[in-house]
N, CA, C and O of each residue as an XYZ file, in Angstrom:
592
protein
N     139.539    144.348    139.731
C     138.790    145.221    140.555
C     138.270    144.834    141.666
O     138.021    143.636    141.802
N     138.019    145.660    142.605
C     137.526    145.664    143.839
C     136.183    144.349    144.002
O     135.014    144.425    143.623
N     136.820    143.318    144.629
C     136.021    142.553    145.006
C     134.823    143.091    145.855
O     133.703    142.642    145.611
N     134.913    143.591    146.379
C     133.392    144.358    146.910
C     132.164    144.983    146.208
O     131.027    145.135    146.654
N     132.903    145.453    144.460
C     132.754    146.051    143.675
C     131.785    144.859    142.772
O     130.599    145.040    142.495
N     132.452    143.825    142.458
C     132.202    142.546    141.348
C     130.786    142.668    141.476
O     129.995    143.195    140.694
N     130.592    142.154    142.482
C     128.752    141.759    142.260
C     127.767    142.722    141.971
O     126.666    142.524    141.458
N     128.336    143.935    142.400
C     127.605    145.331    142.219
C     127.691    145.838    140.315
O     126.725    146.170    139.628
N     129.012    145.750    139.908
C     128.780    145.994    138.872
C     127.838    145.752    137.924
O     127.252    146.657    137.331
N     127.508    143.712    137.598
C     126.575    143.621    137.373
C     125.462    144.318    137.171
O     125.141    144.797    136.084
N     124.748    144.416    138.335
C     123.632    145.528    138.285
C     123.559    146.611    137.941
O     122.730    146.949    137.096
N     124.389    147.440    138.489
C     125.008    148.871    137.919
C     124.812    149.211    136.314
O     124.117    150.074    135.777
N     125.868    147.997    135.631
C     125.258    147.988    134.455
C     124.212    147.931    133.984
O     124.104    148.834    133.154
N     123.089    147.172    134.080
C     121.795    147.328    134.191
C     120.930    149.009    134.355
O     119.916    149.496    133.856
N     121.663    149.342    135.035
C     121.293    150.165    135.645
C     121.613    151.465    135.040
O     120.818    152.404    135.087
N     123.073    151.553    134.320
C     123.318    152.452    132.944
C     122.976    152.129    131.861
O     122.962    152.912    130.911
N     122.698    151.143    131.810
C     121.857    150.801    130.223
C     120.376    151.584    130.332
O     120.092    152.647    129.781
N     119.624    150.879    131.076
C     118.580    151.977    131.539
C     118.312    153.782    131.577
O     117.448    154.541    131.137
N     119.565    153.922    132.355
C     119.722    155.432    132.032
C     120.163    156.234    131.032
O     120.174    157.465    131.013
N     120.725    155.054    129.746
C     120.560    155.486    128.537
C     118.817    155.539    127.364
O     118.352    156.005    126.325
N     118.547    154.802    128.381
C     117.154    154.710    127.454
C     116.656    155.679    127.718
O     116.441    156.396    126.740
N     116.156    156.307    129.259
C     115.774    157.067    129.638
C     116.272    158.781    129.252
O     115.658    159.848    129.251
N     117.769    158.366    128.925
C     118.014    159.795    128.260
C     117.835    159.766    127.030
O     117.687    160.912    126.605
N     117.782    159.085    126.332
C     118.137    158.697    124.750
C     116.428    159.371    124.169
O     116.056    160.030    123.198
N     115.593    158.624    125.666
C     114.308    158.652    125.165
C     113.177    159.934    125.029
O     112.252    160.104    124.234
N     113.744    160.858    126.320
C     112.997    161.918    125.993
C     112.594    162.190    124.788
O     113.186    161.591    123.890
N     111.256    163.357    124.315
C     110.797    163.460    123.415
C     111.852    164.397    122.537
O     112.048    165.603    122.685
N     112.380    163.633    121.726
C     113.315    164.899    120.476
C     112.932    163.963    119.261
O     112.344    162.889    119.386
N     113.329    164.496    118.121
C     113.446    164.060    116.296
C     114.933    162.911    116.479
O     116.036    162.867    117.023
N     114.327    162.373    115.896
C     115.053    161.044    115.187
C     116.687    161.344    115.217
O     117.073    162.293    114.535
N     117.806    160.474    116.080
C     118.719    160.858    115.592
C     119.683    159.432    116.072
O     119.212    158.340    116.392
N     120.919    159.747    116.024
C     121.778    158.116    116.286
C     122.988    158.082    117.757
O     124.007    158.771    117.721
N     122.743    157.427    118.636
C     123.350    156.911    119.755
C     124.851    156.304    119.625
O     125.308    155.861    118.572
N     125.277    156.334    120.384
C     126.123    155.434    120.983
C     126.623    155.378    122.700
O     126.730    156.371    123.419
N     126.879    153.983    123.101
C     127.071    154.104    124.465
C     128.173    153.079    124.799
O     128.124    151.984    124.237
N     128.795    153.249    125.346
C     129.918    152.756    126.593
C     130.112    152.894    127.347
O     130.426    154.010    127.762
N     130.033    151.359    128.382
C     130.248    150.964    129.997
C     131.452    150.215    130.217
O     131.709    149.126    129.704
N     132.124    150.818    130.958
C     132.864    150.326    131.284
C     133.601    150.835    132.779
O     133.488    151.911    133.366
N     134.439    149.539    133.153
C     135.215    150.039    134.412
C     136.103    150.793    134.519
O     137.040    150.420    133.814
N     136.350    151.847    135.142
C     138.013    152.435    135.576
C     137.489    152.936    137.343
O     136.583    153.505    137.952
N     138.819    152.233    137.546
C     139.223    152.157    138.901
C     138.091    151.322    140.014
O     138.110    150.121    140.286
N     137.297    152.189    140.446
C     136.472    151.885    141.339
C     134.934    152.287    141.088
O     133.975    152.147    141.847
N     134.998    152.916    139.587
C     133.734    153.174    139.443
C     133.227    152.772    138.020
O     134.094    152.692    137.150
N     131.723    152.466    137.617
C     131.465    152.272    136.440
C     131.402    153.449    135.954
O     131.549    154.411    136.707
N     131.174    153.619    134.621
C     131.281    154.275    133.670
C     129.985    153.682    132.417
O     129.725    152.648    131.803
N     129.316    155.436    132.586
C     128.761    154.941    131.232
C     128.973    156.209    130.108
O     128.878    157.297    130.677
N     129.219    156.312    128.754
C     129.499    157.441    128.146
C     128.556    157.211    127.122
O     128.318    156.023    126.903
N     127.910    158.118    126.382
C     126.600    158.037    125.327
C     127.325    159.448    124.949
O     127.667    160.434    125.601
N     127.399    159.027    123.443
C     126.654    159.873    122.522
C     125.861    160.293    121.943
O     125.072    159.364    121.772
N     125.322    161.552    121.258
C     123.851    161.726    120.597
C     124.373    162.554    119.458
O     125.281    163.367    119.631
N     123.794    162.349    118.276
C     123.869    163.419    117.196
C     122.386    163.516    116.605
O     121.959    162.618    115.879
N     121.593    164.664    116.944
C     120.758    164.841    117.419
C     120.790    166.462    116.030
O     121.720    167.237    115.807
N     119.622    166.423    115.501
C     119.153    167.192    114.393
C     119.785    168.621    115.661
O     120.496    169.352    114.971
N     119.753    169.087    116.900
C     120.089    170.136    117.585
C     121.741    170.483    117.946
O     122.281    171.510    118.357
N     122.381    168.843    117.515
C     123.927    169.075    117.629
C     123.998    167.859    118.108
O     123.029    167.168    118.419
N     125.608    167.433    118.215
C     126.269    166.441    118.548
C     126.746    166.685    120.140
O     127.224    167.761    120.500
N     126.537    165.449    121.124
C     126.981    166.009    121.946
C     127.352    164.310    123.006
O     126.911    163.182    122.784
N     128.590    164.926    124.472
C     128.184    163.132    124.804
C     127.936    163.279    126.097
O     128.513    164.175    126.713
N     127.048    162.440    126.722
C     127.062    162.522    128.491
C     127.342    161.271    128.931
O     127.046    160.164    128.482
N     128.376    161.854    130.523
C     128.514    160.846    130.877
C     128.248    160.589    132.602
O     128.021    161.354    133.539
N     128.360    159.534    132.511
C     127.925    159.143    134.118
C     128.542    158.147    134.673
O     128.603    157.043    134.131
N     129.255    158.511    136.216
C     130.155    157.311    136.970
C     128.846    157.467    138.322
O     127.959    158.209    138.746
N     129.615    156.020    138.576
C     128.758    155.405    139.337
C     130.100    154.439    140.076
O     131.062    153.949    139.485
N     129.781    154.378    141.503
C     130.679    153.760    142.600
C     131.235    154.535    143.107
O     130.568    155.459    143.573
N     133.025    154.570    143.314
C     133.781    154.901    144.272
C     133.444    156.581    143.855
O     133.119    157.195    144.871
N     133.446    157.351    142.753
C     133.362    158.522    142.543
C     132.159    158.370    141.655
O     132.040    157.682    140.641
N     131.183    159.258    142.327
C     129.671    159.513    141.555
C     129.460    160.897    141.135
O     129.472    161.880    141.875
N     129.246    160.874    139.740
C     128.730    161.880    138.896
C     128.192    162.253    137.202
O     128.000    161.266    136.491
N     128.073    162.953    136.888
C     127.173    163.305    135.738
C     127.560    164.590    134.857
O     127.565    165.735    135.309
N     127.855    164.274    133.654
C     128.275    165.488    132.892
C     128.039    165.494    131.646
O     128.237    164.408    131.101
N     127.552    166.643    130.745
C     127.459    166.022    129.196
C     128.384    167.615    128.978
O     128.733    168.309    129.933
N     128.653    167.955    127.527
C     129.304    168.616    126.452
C     128.980    167.927    125.101
O     128.669    166.792    124.740
N     129.225    169.294    124.441
C     129.386    169.482    122.765
C     130.089    168.540    122.333
O     130.444    167.788    123.241
N     130.454    168.249    121.302
C     131.504    167.407    120.497
C     131.065    167.692    119.716
O     129.891    168.058    119.674
N     132.155    167.616    118.390
C     132.007    167.678    116.691
C     131.430    166.716    116.161
O     131.427    165.622    116.724
N     130.858    166.900    115.042
C     130.318    165.716    113.934
C     131.279    164.827    113.670
O     131.104    163.662    114.027
N     132.005    165.058    113.261
C     133.058    164.064    112.474
C     133.753    163.264    113.612
O     134.351    162.197    113.478
N     133.575    163.935    114.693
C     134.324    163.027    116.263
C     133.237    161.685    116.131
O     133.620    160.566    115.793
N     131.634    162.068    116.509
C     130.909    161.486    116.205
C     130.383    159.907    114.909
O     129.856    158.798    115.002
N     131.061    160.945    113.656
C     130.856    159.921    112.712
C     131.860    159.111    112.675
O     131.502    158.016    112.241
N     132.943    159.158    112.931
C     134.479    158.701    113.115
C     134.443    157.231    113.744
O     134.811    156.168    113.244
N     133.874    157.508    115.020
C     133.232    156.344    116.036
C     132.090    155.312    115.298
O     132.219    154.093    115.185
N     131.021    156.075    114.863
C     130.182    155.914    114.651
C     130.247    154.502    113.321
O     129.682    153.408    113.299
N     131.404    155.310    112.127
C     131.690    154.376    111.095
C     132.475    153.114    111.501
O     132.230    151.984    111.078
N     133.863    153.580    112.744
C     134.241    151.794    113.014
C     133.278    151.334    113.650
O     133.297    150.192    113.192
N     132.336    151.345    114.452
C     131.659    150.344    115.090
C     131.078    149.961    113.968
O     131.407    148.803    113.709
N     130.209    150.512    113.023
C     129.180    149.523    111.896
C     130.523    149.021    110.845
O     130.032    148.375    109.919
N     131.657    149.093    110.740
C     132.708    148.103    110.300
C     132.569    146.610    111.118
O     132.713    145.489    110.631
N     132.297    146.913    112.278
C     132.309    146.029    112.678
C     131.089    144.502    112.416
O     129.961    144.672    111.955
N     131.528    143.379    112.741
C     130.343    142.527    112.564
C     130.447    142.160    114.014
O     131.596    142.001    114.425
N     129.432    141.988    114.897
C     129.081    142.497    115.838
C     128.301    141.293    116.531
O     128.361    140.777    117.647
N     127.652    141.104    115.552
C     126.364    140.026    115.341
C     126.622    139.011    116.910
O     126.250    139.055    118.082
N     127.233    138.397    116.292
C     127.123    137.320    117.283
C     127.793    137.378    119.301
O     128.133    136.605    120.196
N     127.636    138.744    119.054
C     127.877    139.575    120.875
C     126.707    139.834    121.223
O     126.481    140.067    122.411
N     125.432    139.862    120.041
C     124.391    140.756    120.694
C     123.709    140.217    121.640
O     123.294    139.069    121.485
N     123.423    140.997    122.936
C     122.853    140.221    123.858
C     121.446    139.889    123.502
O     120.641    140.767    123.194
N     121.120    138.496    123.549
C     119.772    138.729    123.242
C     119.234    138.864    124.161
O     118.136    138.398    123.859
N     119.134    139.320    125.601
C     118.402    139.205    127.030
C     119.075    140.401    127.494
O     120.226    140.427    127.930
N     117.851    141.948    127.308
C     118.368    143.147    127.162
C     118.444    142.917    129.048
O     119.263    143.599    129.664
N     117.648    142.052    129.719
C     118.054    142.113    130.914
C     118.699    141.614    131.675
O     118.625    141.827    132.885
N     119.981    140.332    130.763
C     121.032    140.236    131.506
C     122.129    140.571    132.334
O     122.373    141.744    132.051
N     123.011    140.151    133.293
C     123.932    140.582    133.181
C     125.040    140.655    132.507
O     125.192    139.912    131.538
N     126.158    141.678    132.932
C     127.357    141.798    132.084
C     128.415    141.536    132.717
O     128.211    141.775    133.908
N     129.623    141.105    132.510
C     130.899    142.082    133.181
C     131.976    142.880    132.586
O     132.966    142.408    132.027
N     131.646    144.425    132.786
C     132.408    145.004    132.247
C     134.071    144.871    132.818
O     134.760    145.865    132.585
N     134.500    144.140    133.276
C     135.950    144.717    133.426
C     136.747    143.440    132.289
O     137.846    143.634    131.769
N     135.875    142.111    132.073
C     136.338    141.438    130.918
C     135.761    141.279    129.442
O     135.980    140.557    128.469
N     134.850    142.404    129.804
C     134.394    142.835    128.164
C     134.278    144.070    127.883
O     134.343    144.872    128.814
N     134.087    144.520    126.598
C     133.585    145.569    125.969
C     132.381    145.632    126.106
O     131.968    144.497    126.344
N     131.553    146.379    126.084
C     130.095    146.604    126.275
C     129.471    147.831    125.466
O     129.222    148.850    126.110
N     129.219    147.804    124.179
C     128.789    149.061    123.185
C     127.011    148.595    123.091
O     126.496    147.504    123.338
N     126.278    150.082    122.569
C     125.562    150.247    121.807
C     125.575    151.021    121.364
O     125.902    152.121    121.809
N     125.045    150.613    119.770
C     124.973    151.861    118.977
C     124.172    151.492    118.148
O     124.090    150.302    117.846
N     123.047    152.865    117.343
C     122.195    152.724    116.767
C     121.318    153.662    116.656
O     121.511    154.552    117.485
N     120.243    153.871    115.831
C     119.649    154.858    115.611
C     118.131    155.178    116.301
O     117.241    154.379    116.010
N     117.827    156.196    117.111
C     116.872    156.108    118.091
C     115.700    155.839    117.479
O     115.561    155.960    116.262
N     114.538    155.358    118.471
C     114.819    154.903    120.043
C     115.729    154.175    120.785
O     116.336    153.155    120.459
N     115.760    154.789    121.796
C     117.085    153.318    122.176
C     116.298    151.802    122.437
O     116.532    150.662    122.037
N     115.427    152.300    123.168
C     115.027    150.817    123.473
C     115.067    150.062    122.023
O     114.908    148.924    122.466
N     115.167    149.873    120.588
C     115.521    149.760    119.551
C     116.846    149.293    119.382
O     117.098    148.413    118.559
N     117.545    149.714    119.958
C     119.097    149.708    119.634
C     119.888    148.429    120.763
O     119.518    148.206    121.915
N     120.878    147.828    120.136
C     120.938    146.276    121.036
C     122.190    146.348    121.770
O     123.248    146.369    121.141
N     122.174    146.389    123.084
C     123.657    145.939    123.221
C     124.731    144.840    122.853
O     124.260    143.803    122.385
N     125.986    144.904    122.981
C     126.590    144.115    122.571
C     127.980    144.435    123.606
O     128.554    145.413    124.084
N     128.133    142.536    123.603
C     129.485    142.271    125.034
C     130.102    141.492    124.340
O     129.627    140.392    124.060
N     131.401    141.932    123.874
C     132.373    140.988    123.687
C     133.799    141.312    124.372
O     134.364    142.332    124.769
N     134.021    140.288    124.327
C     135.090    139.708    125.135
C     136.394    140.132    125.081
O     137.158    139.430    124.419
N     136.946    141.363    125.755
C     138.317    141.830    124.957
C     139.077    141.020    124.582
O     139.808    141.310    123.635
N     139.153    139.851    125.139
C     140.420    138.806    124.747
C     140.267    138.676    122.935
O     141.231    138.860    122.191
N     139.353    138.447    122.614
C     138.985    138.627    121.198
C     138.396    139.980    119.951
O     138.187    140.023    118.738
N     138.305    141.015    121.211
C     138.034    142.271    120.737
C     139.272    142.821    119.683
O     140.430    143.125    119.972
N     138.545    142.834    118.274
C     139.289    143.999    117.456
C     140.125    144.935    118.315
O     140.094    145.268    119.500
N     141.194    145.356    116.835
C     141.944    146.765    117.453
C     141.271    147.797    116.846
O     141.614    148.961    117.051
N     140.016    147.407    115.857
C     139.248    148.359    115.552
C     137.874    148.943    116.544
O     137.424    150.081    116.674
N     137.572    147.987    116.986
C     136.705    147.413    118.242
C     137.182    148.736    119.553
O     136.586    149.779    119.823
N     138.363    148.208    120.105
C     139.149    148.564    120.952
C     139.546    150.619    120.354
O     138.939    151.483    120.987
N     140.266    150.960    119.507
C     140.014    151.888    119.756
C     138.547    152.661    119.339
O     138.791    153.859    119.483
N     137.655    152.564    119.053
C     136.169    152.869    118.712
C     136.186    153.248    120.637
O     136.255    154.386    121.102
N     136.119    152.193    121.303
C     135.533    152.743    122.776
C     136.836    153.314    123.097
O     136.598    154.416    123.590
N     138.069    153.118    123.064
C     139.132    154.313    123.529
C     139.149    155.851    122.874
O     139.565    156.864    123.438
N     138.776    155.784    121.988
C     138.003    157.139    121.656
C     137.165    157.795    122.180
O     137.354    158.973    122.485
N     136.058    157.157    122.391
C     134.851    157.347    123.235
C     134.965    157.647    124.942
O     134.311    158.579    125.409
N     135.919    156.717    125.920
C     136.535    157.509    126.410
C     136.639    158.739    127.060
O     136.148    159.342    128.014
N     138.208    159.003    125.384
C     138.568    160.164    125.570
C     137.633    161.424    125.360
O     138.197    162.485    125.627
N     136.449    161.517    124.978
C     135.548    162.025    124.998
C     134.578    162.611    126.343
O     134.147    163.740    126.573
N     134.463    161.450    127.024
C     133.693    161.912    128.052
C     134.184    162.843    129.513
O     135.137    162.619    130.259
N     133.446    163.628    129.562
C     133.353    165.145    130.235
C     134.521    164.602    131.463
O     135.557    165.084    131.920
N     133.745    163.357    131.702
C     134.196    163.200    133.517
C     135.558    162.071    133.196
O     136.232    161.636    134.130
């Protein structure tokens, strides 16, 4: 990772988590959401999946080297597959207690999943070196669904 970007990554991660809250807290019916924040080259990516009564969609945002935002529809089966994989994991010990805490997206897998509203959904920061194959597969699937 670019050394100049390193200090910025921690602050951008918090901004992206805030964005997830803003996007998903717009007035809407009860739904489910999944978010994954990760480093891609010189950019910080946030990919959010939503399962709402009006349909399932993915919203992606990139900050850093390449900036942008995009969204598209996804299949409910894709959403459900990732949702079920994440819920099969015991991530309780990786739950971020302080939601304003900084975290390293280069060495950790950062995910957030649960039932809306977003402010009630915890963040999980799992060191990549101890992450299960199932968690790695779930986050790889999220990345593949990204429209960016």
